[in-house]
C-alpha positions in Angstrom: 32.3 6.8 72.8 32.8 10.0 70.9 34.7 12.7 72.9 31.7 15.1 72.9 29.4 12.4 74.3 32.0 11.4 76.9 32.2 15.1 78.0 28.4 15.4 78.2 28.2 12.2 80.3 30.9 13.6 82.6 29.1 16.9 82.9 25.8 15.1 83.8 27.6 12.9 86.4 29.3 15.9 88.0 26.0 17.8 88.2 24.4 14.8 89.8 27.3 14.6 92.3 26.9 18.3 93.2 23.2 17.8 93.6 23.5 14.7 95.8 26.2 16.2 98.0 24.2 19.5 98.4 20.7 18.2 98.9 21.2 14.7 100.3 24.3 15.4 102.3 26.4 12.5 100.9 30.1 12.8 101.5 31.3 10.1 99.2 29.6 8.5 96.3 25.9 9.0 95.6 22.8 8.0 97.3 20.8 5.1 95.7 18.3 7.6 94.0 21.1 9.7 92.5 23.0 6.6 91.4 19.9 5.3 89.7 19.5 8.7 87.9 23.2 8.6 86.8 22.8 5.1 85.5 19.7 6.1 83.6 21.3 9.2 82.1 24.3 7.0 80.9 21.9 4.5 79.3 19.9 7.3 77.6 23.0 8.9 76.3 24.3 5.6 74.9 21.0 5.1 73.1 20.7 8.6 71.7 19.8 8.4 68.0 21.9 11.5 67.2 25.1 10.3 68.9 28.0 12.8 68.4 25.7 15.2 66.5 23.4 15.3 69.5 22.3 18.8 70.7 22.0 19.4 74.4 18.9 17.7 75.8 17.2 21.1 76.4 17.4 21.7 72.6 16.5 18.2 71.4 13.3 17.4 69.7 13.2 13.9 71.1 12.7 13.7 74.8 13.8 10.2 75.7 13.7 10.5 79.5 10.6 9.0 81.3 8.6 11.8 82.9 9.6 11.0 86.4 13.3 10.8 85.5 13.0 14.0 83.4 11.7 15.9 86.5 14.6 14.5 88.6 17.2 15.6 86.1 15.6 19.0 85.8 15.8 19.4 89.5 19.5 18.4 89.4 20.2 20.9 86.6 18.3 23.7 88.4 20.4 23.1 91.5 23.8 22.2 90.0 23.8 24.4 86.9 24.7 27.7 88.6 27.2 25.9 90.9 29.0 24.4 87.9 30.5 27.8 87.1 32.3 27.7 90.5 33.1 24.0 90.9 33.7 23.0 87.3 34.0 26.1 85.1 35.6 24.3 82.1 32.7 21.7 81.9 30.2 24.5 82.4 31.7 26.5 79.5 31.8 23.5 77.2 28.1 22.8 78.1 27.1 26.4 77.3 29.0 26.2 74.0 27.4 22.9 73.1 24.0 24.4 73.7 24.7 27.2 71.3 26.1 25.3 68.4 23.9 23.8 65.7 20.8 23.5 67.7 18.7 22.9 64.7 21.4 21.8 62.3 22.2 18.5 64.0 18.5 17.5 64.0 17.9 18.5 60.4 21.0 16.7 59.2 20.0 13.5 60.9 16.7 13.3 59.0 17.6 14.8 55.6 18.1 12.5 52.7 20.7 14.4 50.6 
């Protein structure tokens, strides 16, 4: 797995862990619902057609999550996003930088035939 994709996966998993601990009260591991969401996110990331050129999901033109899972991950990100700055500032900083870099460029490069 490309280092950027590995970092994005780690960021999503950390966000799910923060959410599960904060809203479901889990001490160790994840509840079954959050584990299913983490597994689904891992699967979606592995199948992303952009791979290492992938923009952050918020800036992607292809929304590959099923609607129910998309709502779940949005709830996770709304809860965990602000908390990432306190609990995992380096991952949060990288995520912000990834969101700012080549939002459109990665998508256009993928489909251009030059």
